[in-house]
Backbone as a ProteinNet text record, in pm:
[ID]
protein_1_A
[PRIMARY]
MKKVIFITGISSGFGKHASGLLTKRGHTVYGTVRKECATPDGVNVLKMDLTDEASIKSAVEEVSAKEGRIDVLINNAGMHTGGAVEETPADLFARQMSTNFTGTVQLTQQVLPVMRKQGRGTIINISSIGGLMGLPFQGFYSASKFAIEGLSEALRMELKQFNIKVVVVNPGDFATSNTANRTNILADNSPYEAQFNRSLSQIEKDETGGWNPEILARKLCEIVECKHPRNRYVVGSFDQKLAVVLKRILPVGWFQGIIESHYKI
[TERTIARY]
-778.3	-665	-545.9	-430.8	-310.9	-253.7	-207.3	-168.7	-23.2	32.6	164.5	142.8	199.9	174.6	305.4	302.5	417.4	375.2	445.4	409.6	533.3	519.7	632.2	633.3	755.7	771.1	737.3	814	781.4	873.1	950.4	1042.9	971.9	852.4	780	633	553.8	415.7	327.2	240.6	142.9	209.5	316.5	381.1	437.8	499.4	557.7	448.7	343.1	235.3	161.3	131.9	54.1	132.4	261	340.4	352.4	370.2	379.1	249.7	137.9	8.1	-30.2	-3.4	-34	47.6	173	257.5	202.1	161.5	104.3	-22.9	-92.4	-216.4	-189.6	-63.1	-27.9	3.9	-0.4	32.2	184	226.9	368.2	390.1	465.9	477.7	620.4	630.9	756.1	742.1	830.9	823.4	951.1	937.9	1055	1102.6	1234.9	1299.8	1408.5	1442.3	1550.7	1687.4	1689.1	1815.4	1790.6	1897.2	1886.4	1814.6	1719.3	1646.5	1574.5	1523.3	1447.4	1314.1	1276.3	1150.4	1079.4	949.3	875	925.6	920.4	962.7	880.2	947.7	879.4	856	878.7	860	985.7	967.5	1078.9	1114.4	1235.1	1274	1345.6	1302	1361.2	1418.8	1538.9	1595.9	1540.5	1472.5	1414.6	1396.7	1419.5	1402.9	1303.3	1194.2	1090.4	1137.1	1249.4	1301.5	1403.6	1421.8	1520	1447	1421.8	1343.1	1410.4	1543.4	1614.3	1590.9	1588.8	1568.5	1424.8	1331.2	1190.8	1178.1	1236.1	1230.3	1294.4	1407.4	1478.8	1397.4	1331.8	1253.2	1134.9	1066.1	950.2	994.9	1103.8	1155.3	1192.7	1248.2	1287	1164.9	1059.6	938.5	872.6	862.7	799.4	874.2	1008.8	1089.3	1073.5	1065.3	1056.4	917.6	813.8	676.9	591.7	628.8	549.9	422.8	398.1	277.6	291.5	210.1	193.6	43.4	-17.1	-162.5	-206.9	-127.4	-166.2	-44.8	-63.3	36.6	-19.6	52.8	12.2	112.6	71.3	155.8	142.9	233.2	223.2	331.2	452.3	564.9	542.8	596.2	584.2	664.9	663.6	730.3	635.4	670.3	579.8	659.3	616.6	680.2	581.5	635.9	553.1	614.5	529	578	493.1	518.8	444.1	483.4	387.3	414.1	520.5	511.1	604.2	748.2	768.7	904.7	963.9	888.1	937.6	1027.1	1153.7	1244.8	1205.4	1242.4	1201.4	1248.8	1371.1	1421.5	1341.5	1287.5	1211.9	1073.4	1003	870.9	880.9	991.5	1012.7	1032.8	1106.7	1127.3	997.8	916.6	785.4	700.3	692.8	612.2	675.1	807.4	875.4	851.8	855.2	836.1	690.7	601.6	461.2	382.5	420.9	342.5	420.2	530.7	602.7	649.5	702	745.4	631.2	515	396	357	363.9	330.8	427.7	556.4	656	648	621.9	606.9	482.1	373.9	250.3	270.3	341.2	367.9	446.6	537.4	616.9	536.4	442	362.4	248.6	194.5	75.9	93.1	205.8	217.1	206.2	256.5	245.7	99.1	26.4	-114.5	-199.5	-171.2	-249.3	-229.7	-105.3	-76	-150.7	-162.1	-229.6	-381.5	-427.3	-571.1	-644.4	-569.6	-633.4	-529.2	-579.7	-490.5	-563.5	-501.3	-555.7	-443.5	-469.2	-375.6	-440.4	-371	-420.8	-330.2	-384.9	-308.8	-341.6	-238.1	-258.2	-252.4	-366.9	-375.4	-379.6	-472.8	-485	-614.2	-664.9	-773.7	-721.6	-590	-527.2	-521.8	-563.5	-576.9	-716.6	-806.2	-943.9	-971.6	-878.1	-892.7	-753.4	-731.4	-602.2	-583.5	-465.2	-436.5	-330.6	-351.9	-256.2	-119.6	-15.9	122.7	156.8	72.8	99.8	60.9	78.5	28.2	83.6	214.1	272	242	227.5	182.9	42.1	-48	-184.1	-182.5	-98.9	-92.6	-52.2	44.9	90	-21.3	-101.8	-210.7	-331.1	-356.6	-459.3	-423.7	-295.4	-251.4	-281.7	-261.3	-293.2	-442.4	-525.1	-670.5	-709	-658.1	-691.5	-637.5	-515	-454.4	-538.2	-580.9	-655.8	-789.4	-857.9	-986.9	-971.1	-869.9	-847.4	-804.4	-712.7	-658.5	-767.3	-858.1	-966.6	-1045.8	-1073.3	-1150.1	-1066.2	-938.8	-851.8	-830.6	-828.7	-792.6	-912.2	-1031.1	-1150.6	-1152.8	-1111.4	-1114.4	-1018.9	-920.3	-821.7	-847.9	-962.8	-998.5	-897.6	-848.5	-756.8	-830.6	-840.5	-913.4	-817.9	-868.6	-790.5	-867	-804.8	-866.3	-785.9	-855.1	-788.7	-823.3	-720.9	-740.4	-701.1	-790.6	-767.2	-759.4	-638.3	-625.4	-640.1	-693.9	-692.4	-562	-569.7	-448.9	-418.8	-296.4	-248.2	-115.8	-90.7	32.6	146.3	200.7	312.9	436.3	539	662.8	654.4	536	522.5	564.2	523.4	552.7	703.1	773.4	918.6	991.4	938.4	1009.2	973.9	872.6	833.2	947.6	970.1	1067	993.4	1018.6	952.5	1044	986.2	1060.3	1006	1096	1058.5	1176.5	1158.5	1267	1301.4	1424.3	1463.8	1375	1331.7	1244.3	1120	1067.3	952.8	827.5	754.6	627.4	520.5	548.2	452.8	478	584.1	630.4	523	455.7	357.1	242.9	192.2	80.6	124.8	243.2	293.8	305.6	359.8	376.3	242.4	143.4	9.5	-50.6	-43.2	-101.2	-25.1	108.6	189.8	159.9	133.3	101.6	-24.6	-122.7	-246.2	-221.6	-143.3	-110.7	-44.5	54.4	127.5	40.8	-46.3	-139.6	-230.6	-282.5	-370.5	-296.2	-173.3	-97	-57.9	-0.4	46.3	-70	-186.8	-304.7	-389.7	-335.4	-411.3	-421.1	-488.6	-512.3	-383.9	-388	-278	-273.5	-154.8	-146.3	-189.5	-196.7	-244.1	-388.6	-465	-604.2	-607.8	-521.5	-516.8	-461.2	-364	-308.4	-417.8	-505.6	-615.4	-711.1	-733.5	-820.3	-757	-626.7	-559.3	-570.8	-559.7	-578.8	-719.5	-816.5	-956.6	-975.1	-913	-924.3	-857.1	-736.8	-662.1	-742.2	-811.5	-882.2	-1027.8	-1071.6	-1210.1	-1222.5	-1322.3	-1340.7	-1383.1	-1465.9	-1514.3	-1494.6	-1369.6	-1344.3	-1409	-1438.2	-1493.1	-1384.2	-1427.2	-1330.5	-1251.2	-1313.7	-1250.4	-1283	-1183.4	-1201.6	-1143.8	-1228.7	-1182	-1169.2	-1047.3	-1020.2	-974.3	-1061.4	-1028.6	-1139.6	-1125.4	-1223	-1354	-1456.6	-1586.6	-1571.8	-1498.6	-1482.1	-1413.7	-1316	-1244.3	-1332.3	-1409.5	-1502.2	-1609.9	-1654.7	-1754	-1697.6	-1570.1	-1508	-1510.3	-1487.7	-1491	-1630.5	-1733.1	-1871	-1902.8	-1862	-1891	-1822.7	-1703.4	-1632.9	-1716.3	-1790.6	-1871.4	-1999.4	-2055.8	-2191	-2197.6	-2094.6	-2100.5	-2046.6	-2092.9	-2028.1	-1880.3	-1798.4	-1653.1	-1612.4	-1670.1	-1633.5	-1666.9	-1780.4	-1819.5	-1721.2	-1689.3	-1598.3	-1459.6	-1414.9	-1283.6	-1280.4	-1390.2	-1396.5	-1378.4	-1434.1	-1419.3	-1273	-1208.5	-1068	-980.4	-1007.6	-930.8	-942	-1060.8	-1081.1	-1000.2	-1002.1	-930.6	-780.6	-725.9	-581.8	-538.8	-630.1	-599	-552.4	-616.3	-584.7	-649.8
1066.1	1156.7	1081.3	1091.3	1027	1109.3	1040.2	1107.7	1081.1	1173.1	1154.1	1091.5	973.9	895.3	870	893.3	867.5	753.3	639	523.1	471.2	439.9	390.2	237.4	183.2	39.8	-45.2	-30.5	-104	-224.5	-261.7	-373.8	-508.2	-514.1	-641.4	-613.6	-719.8	-713	-615.3	-548.3	-456.1	-348.4	-290.2	-179.5	-219.7	-336	-383.2	-406.4	-476.7	-506.7	-379.7	-293.1	-172.7	-75.7	-57.1	37.6	-9.4	-139.5	-192.7	-177.9	-208.1	-200.4	-56.4	34.7	176	231.3	187.7	230.6	178.5	53.1	-5.5	67.1	125.8	197	341.8	377.3	506.8	615.9	585.5	686.1	700.2	817.2	839.1	803.1	698.2	642.8	658.4	714.3	721	630.5	531	436	433.4	414.7	420.3	282	272.7	153.6	201.7	115.4	151.7	110.8	5.9	-41	-94.9	-112.1	-158	-292.8	-303.9	-428.6	-424	-537.2	-542.1	-472.1	-389.6	-315.8	-325.8	-300.2	-311.2	-216	-260.4	-177.5	-49.2	60	187.2	270.3	211.9	287	368.4	494.9	581.2	550.4	498.7	450.5	559.6	575.5	672.2	598.4	636.5	582.9	664.9	598.3	670.4	575.9	626.7	550.2	625.5	561	627	665.2	611.4	651.1	764.2	817.8	924	1043.4	1145.6	1260.7	1333.1	1338.4	1407.4	1336.6	1203.1	1129.7	1144.9	1159.2	1182.7	1317.7	1419.4	1554.7	1558.3	1491	1490	1421.5	1310.6	1236.4	1318	1385	1466.7	1584.5	1648.5	1761.2	1718	1597.1	1546.9	1528.1	1466.5	1444.2	1577.2	1665.4	1794.9	1876.6	1871.3	1947	1891.6	1759.1	1697.3	1709	1695	1684.3	1808.5	1886.9	2005.3	1975.5	1848.4	1812	1669.8	1638	1501.6	1483.4	1401.3	1385.2	1285.9	1180.6	1074.5	1032.7	1024.7	967.8	837.9	728.3	599.5	562.2	573.6	538.1	387.4	312.8	167.1	98.4	151.1	82.1	64.9	-44.8	-67.9	-188.9	-217.2	-335.3	-405.7	-528.4	-611.3	-681.2	-663.6	-732.9	-830.4	-933.4	-1030.7	-1065	-1091.4	-1126.8	-1064	-1104.6	-1051	-905.9	-825.3	-684.8	-674.8	-757.8	-752.2	-773.2	-855.6	-897.1	-818.5	-729.5	-655.4	-540.3	-538.1	-432	-295.4	-193.2	-56.7	-15	-54.8	-11.5	-72.7	-194.4	-259.7	-198.6	-175.5	-115.5	30.9	96.4	232.9	232.1	133	122	87.5	2.8	-30.9	95.3	176.6	297.8	403	410.3	509	479.4	351.9	314.2	327.2	264.6	256.6	384.8	461	580.2	710.2	727.1	854.2	884.4	784.6	805	845.1	782.8	819	964.1	1005.2	1144	1240.3	1213.4	1305.6	1313.9	1201.8	1204.7	1282.6	1259.1	1332.3	1482.3	1520.2	1662.1	1725.4	1650.2	1703.9	1714.9	1620.9	1619.9	1721.4	1748.9	1834.2	1974.7	2043.2	2175.3	2168.7	2061.8	2044.3	2027.9	1943.7	1920	2043.9	2116.2	2237.7	2341.2	2353.9	2451.9	2419.6	2291.4	2252.9	2243.8	2251.2	2256.7	2124.7	2012.9	1881.1	1775.8	1656	1543.8	1432.8	1316.4	1202.2	1136.1	1110.9	1038.1	904.1	796.5	662	600.6	577	518.5	369.7	285.9	142.4	107.2	77.2	33.2	-119.9	-177.5	-322.9	-352.7	-473.3	-515.7	-516	-538.3	-527.3	-385.5	-288.2	-151.5	-122.5	-219.8	-206.9	-295.2	-385.4	-473.9	-517.5	-520.6	-565	-713.8	-753	-893.4	-944.8	-1061.2	-1112.4	-1139	-1101.1	-1116.1	-1034.8	-939.2	-840.1	-701.9	-684.7	-565.4	-435.2	-430.2	-304.6	-280.5	-387.8	-371.5	-313.2	-371.8	-318.3	-174	-144.1	-7.2	92.1	53.5	143.7	168	66	80.4	152.2	132.1	210.6	359	390.5	529.6	586.7	507.2	549.7	579.2	499.4	520	656.8	686.6	814.7	932.5	920.2	1025.7	1052.7	947	962.4	1030.7	995.5	1058.1	1208.1	1245.4	1387.7	1461.7	1400.4	1462.8	1485.9	1391.4	1402.3	1531.5	1564.2	1685.6	1811.1	1805.3	1921.9	1958	1857.1	1879.4	1898.7	1887.1	1900.3	2034	2140.8	2275.6	2289.8	2197	2205.9	2105.5	2037.8	1939.3	1823.3	1785.6	1671.6	1559.3	1445.6	1331.3	1240.8	1179.8	1083	951.5	848.6	716.1	616.9	532.9	427.3	292.9	210.8	75.6	-23.1	-116.2	-216.1	-355.4	-400.1	-535.5	-641.4	-755.5	-873	-948.1	-1080.4	-1160.8	-1179	-1144.1	-1160.7	-1235.1	-1311.2	-1390.4	-1302.1	-1222.3	-1134.2	-1181.6	-1098.4	-1133.9	-1103.2	-1060.4	-1025.6	-1139.2	-1261.2	-1375.8	-1394.4	-1390.6	-1411.5	-1293.5	-1173.4	-1053.3	-1010.5	-1071.3	-1031	-1055.4	-960.2	-978.1	-1032.8	-1159.3	-1223.2	-1222.1	-1188.2	-1181.1	-1286.8	-1370.1	-1466.8	-1480.2	-1436.8	-1439.2	-1582.4	-1600.9	-1731.9	-1768.7	-1893.5	-1943.6	-1856	-1808.5	-1717.9	-1787.8	-1723.6	-1780.2	-1776.4	-1702.3	-1691.3	-1794.4	-1873.6	-1954.7	-2046	-2122.9	-2218.4	-2146.6	-2040.7	-1967.2	-1893.7	-1835.1	-1763.9	-1858.2	-1977	-2071.8	-2118.1	-2136.8	-2175.6	-2064.3	-1942	-1829	-1801.2	-1810.4	-1783	-1881.9	-2007.3	-2105.5	-2065.9	-2009.8	-1965.6	-1839.3	-1747.5	-1624.2	-1656.9	-1744.3	-1778.9	-1858.2	-1941.9	-2015.7	-1917.9	-1818.5	-1718.2	-1640.3	-1601.6	-1518.5	-1596.2	-1713.3	-1788.9	-1839.2	-1853.3	-1894.7	-1778	-1657.4	-1536.6	-1511.9	-1404.6	-1368.5	-1323	-1327.8	-1276.8	-1123.7	-1065.9	-918.9	-842	-908.3	-840.5	-793.4	-863.1	-822.8	-684.3	-663.1	-531.1	-427.3	-466.4	-373.2	-323.1	-413.1	-372.1	-279	-303.9	-215.3	-76.3	-70	59.6	136.8	66.9	132.9	189.3	113.3	158.1	284.3	287.1	404.2	525.7	505.9	614.9	677.6	594.7	642.2	678.8	665.4	697.7	847	911.3	1054.4	1083	995.8	1015.5	886.6	858.5	735.1	739	620.7	611.4	643.8	669.3	696.8	572.7	454.7	330.2	215.5	128.9	5.2	-110	-203.7	-325.3	-431.7	-482.2	-576.3	-708	-806.8	-935.6	-1034.8	-1150.6	-1257.8	-1222.2	-1300.2	-1277.7	-1283.4	-1382.2	-1395.8	-1274	-1218.7	-1102.8	-978.1	-961.8	-849	-863.5	-987.7	-1012.7	-976.2	-1008.1	-975	-825.2	-745.7	-599.3	-553.9	-612.8	-577.7	-621.7	-743.5	-795.1	-712.9	-662.8	-577.9	-454.3	-403.9	-283.2	-311.6	-431	-453	-544	-624.7	-717.7	-655.1	-701	-661.2	-698.8	-620.6	-639	-781.2	-834	-967.5	-1076.3	-1063.6	-1162.6	-1162.7	-1043.1	-1036.1	-1085.1	-1051.2	-1098.4	-1250.5	-1312	-1457.7	-1517.2	-1451.3	-1498.8	-1491.4	-1379.2	-1361.9	-1462.7	-1481.1	-1576.8	-1718.3	-1754.3	-1888.2	-1904	-1801.2	-1809.1	-1825.3	-1749.7	-1752.6	-1853.8	-1942.3	-2054.9	-2006.8	-1902	-1849.5	-1937.9
-2175.3	-2155.9	-2096.2	-2160.5	-2110.1	-1995.2	-1892.8	-1769.7	-1733	-1653.9	-1594.9	-1456.7	-1437.5	-1317.2	-1243.2	-1113.1	-1025.3	-933.6	-943.1	-861.8	-789.9	-663.5	-585.2	-583.3	-572.8	-553.5	-674.6	-782.8	-906.1	-928.2	-827.6	-845.7	-846.2	-788.2	-780.6	-749.1	-745.7	-698.4	-771.6	-695.4	-752.9	-837.4	-785.7	-854.8	-989.2	-994.4	-1120.6	-1224.5	-1185.8	-1279.7	-1321.3	-1225.3	-1255.9	-1343.1	-1312.3	-1392.5	-1536.5	-1556.3	-1690.6	-1767.3	-1701.5	-1768.3	-1799.7	-1707.1	-1731	-1847.1	-1858.1	-1969.5	-2102.1	-2103.7	-2225.2	-2268.8	-2172.6	-2204.1	-2247.3	-2259.8	-2316.3	-2217.1	-2088.2	-1987	-1972.7	-1925.8	-1896.2	-1749.9	-1725.5	-1590.7	-1538.4	-1419.2	-1345.1	-1223.1	-1213.5	-1103.6	-1022.9	-892.1	-805.2	-762.4	-746.6	-690.7	-594.9	-499.6	-406.6	-461.3	-544.9	-601.4	-741.6	-816.9	-955.4	-962.3	-1055.1	-1073.3	-1208	-1250.3	-1374.9	-1355.3	-1451.5	-1444.9	-1579.5	-1583.1	-1709	-1816.4	-1939.9	-2052.6	-2059.6	-2089	-2110.3	-1986.5	-1868.4	-1744.2	-1715.5	-1680.6	-1641.4	-1496.1	-1475	-1343.1	-1264.1	-1138.7	-1046.9	-926.8	-885.2	-761.2	-645.1	-552.1	-439.2	-322	-203	-80	7.4	43.7	123.2	263.5	307.5	438.2	427.3	305.7	281	220	300.9	255.2	138.9	137.8	29.4	-103.9	-103	-227.9	-276.2	-184	-219.8	-291.1	-230.7	-288.2	-426.6	-441	-568.2	-677.7	-643.8	-742.7	-791.9	-700.4	-739.7	-824.9	-787.9	-865.8	-1006.8	-1021.4	-1153.5	-1242.9	-1189.1	-1269	-1303.9	-1206.8	-1228.7	-1333.8	-1328.9	-1425.1	-1567	-1578.9	-1711.8	-1772.9	-1688.8	-1740.9	-1716.3	-1615.4	-1584.1	-1507.3	-1478.9	-1404.4	-1350.6	-1250.8	-1201.5	-1181.6	-1265.7	-1260.2	-1153.6	-1134.6	-1041.6	-959.2	-827.6	-738.2	-682.2	-701.1	-643.7	-536.6	-411	-296.8	-273.6	-335.4	-333.8	-250.4	-250.9	-187.5	-37.9	14.7	157.8	200.1	328.5	381.5	477.2	514.4	592.7	701.9	826.7	938.5	1001.1	1064.6	1134.5	1269	1366.4	1499	1607.2	1729.3	1843	1868.5	1906.1	1937.9	2046.5	2148.1	2260.7	2216.7	2116.5	2080.2	1962.6	1905.1	1788.6	1834.2	1792.3	1837.6	1782.3	1855.9	1821.8	1684	1646.4	1516.5	1402.2	1422.9	1317.7	1302.1	1414.4	1396.6	1355	1390.1	1341	1189.7	1138.2	993.2	922	987.2	929.4	913.4	1016.8	1011.9	919.7	920.6	836.1	688.7	651.4	511.5	469.8	546.3	505	529.5	630.1	663.2	643.8	716.1	710	567.6	497.5	359.8	268.5	289.6	212.4	238	363.4	398.3	330.6	340.3	285.8	133.5	67.5	-77.6	-116.9	-46.9	-74.9	-55.8	50.3	74.9	-39.8	-100.1	-211	-339.8	-359.8	-483.9	-479.4	-362.4	-353.1	-412.1	-393.2	-456.1	-608.6	-668.4	-813.6	-853.1	-780.4	-812	-786.3	-678.6	-649.5	-760	-806.8	-911.9	-1041.2	-1072.8	-1196.9	-1179.8	-1053.7	-1027	-1034.5	-1022.9	-1026.7	-990.9	-964.6	-938.4	-865.9	-864.1	-792.2	-714.3	-587.3	-501.6	-468	-500.4	-471.8	-365.5	-247.3	-137.5	-126.5	-139.4	-126	22.4	78.7	217.4	216.8	286.6	296.1	369.5	353.2	442.2	585.8	600.9	732.4	786	705.3	753.7	804.1	788.8	835.7	956.1	985.3	1101.2	1146.7	1275.7	1328.1	1307.1	1259.6	1231	1327.8	1389.5	1487.9	1425.6	1499.6	1458.7	1333.7	1302.6	1198.5	1251.4	1382.7	1450.3	1395.4	1369.4	1322.5	1175.9	1098	959.3	958.5	1039.5	1047.9	1096.1	1195.9	1248.9	1140.3	1056.6	949.9	848.5	823	727.1	789.4	918.1	987.1	977.4	990.6	981	842.7	738.7	602.2	588.9	654.5	649.5	706.5	825.5	888.5	810.5	763.4	682.8	558.3	491	365.5	388.3	497.4	526.9	549.2	626.4	653.7	527.1	453	332.4	228	217.7	118.5	139.7	264.8	293.5	273.3	310.9	294.5	147.7	61.3	-79.4	-171.3	-117.4	-201.1	-274.2	-205.7	-265.8	-385	-394.9	-502.2	-614.7	-609.2	-710.8	-715.9	-597.5	-585.9	-512.9	-577.8	-522.4	-445.4	-338.8	-260.5	-257.8	-310.3	-321.4	-237.8	-162.1	-85.6	-147.6	-168.1	-220	-110.9	-80.5	23.7	-38.2	-73.4	-128	-18.8	-59.3	27.3	5.4	4.1	-15.1	-163.4	-201	-337.8	-334.6	-438.1	-446.1	-495.5	-406.1	-437.6	-361.1	-357.4	-286.1	-136.9	-88.5	52.9	144.5	109.5	196	210.2	97.5	100.2	162.8	144.8	190.1	332.2	392.1	527.2	625.1	713.8	822	943.2	975.5	1088.7	1210.6	1324.6	1449.9	1546.3	1598.6	1701.7	1796.5	1919.5	2017.3	2056.9	2103.3	2155.7	2273.7	2276.6	2384	2400.7	2290	2294.3	2346.7	2438.1	2483.6	2373.8	2265.8	2155.4	2045.9	2057.2	1944.7	1886.4	1969.9	1918.8	1848.3	1912	1851.9	1725.9	1729.5	1611.9	1492.3	1514.3	1405	1349.9	1436.4	1389.3	1303.9	1354.4	1280.6	1151.7	1157.9	1040.2	927.7	963.6	859.5	784.2	855.7	790.4	707.9	763.2	690.9	557.6	560.4	438.3	341.3	393.7	307	233.3	305.7	244	135.6	165.6	71.1	-54.2	-36	-152.6	-237.9	-176.2	-251.1	-296.8	-283.6	-316.3	-465.6	-499.4	-639.1	-707.7	-839.7	-921.4	-908.8	-884.1	-868.8	-993.3	-1107.7	-1228.5	-1212.6	-1128	-1104.2	-1040.2	-942.5	-878.9	-975.3	-1058.2	-1156.7	-1250.2	-1292.4	-1380.5	-1308.2	-1179.3	-1101.3	-1088.5	-1068.5	-1059.1	-1190.3	-1302.2	-1432.3	-1442.8	-1398.1	-1401.2	-1317.3	-1199.8	-1112.1	-1175.3	-1228.3	-1291.5	-1404.4	-1481.2	-1599.8	-1573.7	-1448.6	-1413	-1381.5	-1436.5	-1414	-1271.1	-1215	-1078.4	-998.1	-955.9	-880.4	-743.2	-690.3	-554.5	-452.3	-329.9	-222.9	-184.3	-196.1	-150.9	-245	-265.7	-341.6	-259.1	-219.3	-153.4	-261.2	-279.3	-388	-326.5	-330.8	-271.5	-294.6	-234	-249.1	-180.2	-207.2	-142.5	9.4	61	205.8	266.5	196.5	248.5	246.6	140.5	136.1	243.5	265.4	370	507.5	530.5	659	684.6	581.2	594.8	636.2	576.3	610.7	753.5	789.2	923	1030.9	999.9	1097.9	1132.5	1033.2	1055.6	1132.9	1117.2	1169.4	1292.1	1316.2	1428.2	1556.8	1672.1	1797.4	1794.1	1863	1857.6	1894.7	2001.5	2047.2	1946.6	1880.1	1779.4	1663.1	1616.4	1501.9	1540.8	1660	1705	1707.2	1747.1	1748.7	1610.2	1508.8	1370.5	1327.7	1359	1321.7	1397.6	1524.8	1604.1	1547.1	1505.6	1448.5	1319.6	1236.5	1107.9	1129	1225.2	1248.7	1357	1392.7	1483.4	1619.9	1669.1	1801.7	1908.9
[MASK]
+++++++++++++++++++++++++++++++++++++++++++++++++++++++++++++++++++++++++++++++++++++++++++++++++++++++++++++++++++++++++++++++++++++++++++++++++++++++++++++++++++++++++++++++++++++++++++++++++++++++++++++++++++++++++++++++++++++++++++++++++++++++++++++++++++++++++

C-alpha cells in the first residue's frame, strides 16, 4: 500500500536520503526544509521551522488539505550542540531542546487529529544511541534525545486505542553533515579545553568514519512498509549495539568507565 508520508529535515543526511528513496518506492512524500535548498526529485517540499508553531500548523494543514490523510510521520529534523554543560549559554540549549524536542511535540500534536480521524497511522521518532546513554560534551543533545525516548514510551500507550503505532529509531554514528553543522561551545581560557579537545577528536572520528546514511534510509523504508513494526530499532555497528546492551546489564560505574575510556576522559 502506497502511503502519504510527512518527514522533517530533508535538506541533508537521513531526511534527504530517506525522502528520495521513499518517493522512488511510490509513496507520496512531503518533506520539510527551513530554507531553499536542493532536494530529491519527486518530493513535495514544505517550508517549515520546528521552532515556529505557526509554520508547523500551516504545513500540516497543507498536507491534510491536499491528501486527506497522513499515514506516516517521521520526526527526523534536529540540531546538534557540543561543549561543556557549564559553558553552554541558555539561548543555545533552549534552541537545542526547542528544535529536537518541543518542535517534535508540536508537530506530533498537529498530526494526531488527522491520524485519529483516519483510524490508523505510524509515528517514527528519530532518537539516537545518545538518547540511551549520556555522552560527554554532548549533554544537551543527549538530553533532547532522552526526552524523545520518554515521550515515545508514553505516547505509544496513549495511542494504542487509535491504532497509531510509535516507533523509535536509534542511529549510531553515520557520516552525515552533523560534524560540520554542530555548534561547539568553548569559553575563553576554559578549564575544559584540553579534555573537550580530546573527546571531540574521538567524536568526530566516530562520525566521519560512520556508516553511509543510505543504510538508515533503507531501514526507514522497511519500517514504513512493515505491517507490524517493532517499537525500537537500533541501527549501528556491532560495537554500538553492544554498548546499548551493556548499558542495560552492567553496573553504572562499570559502564561509565567504558564510555570514559572511549572518549579519552
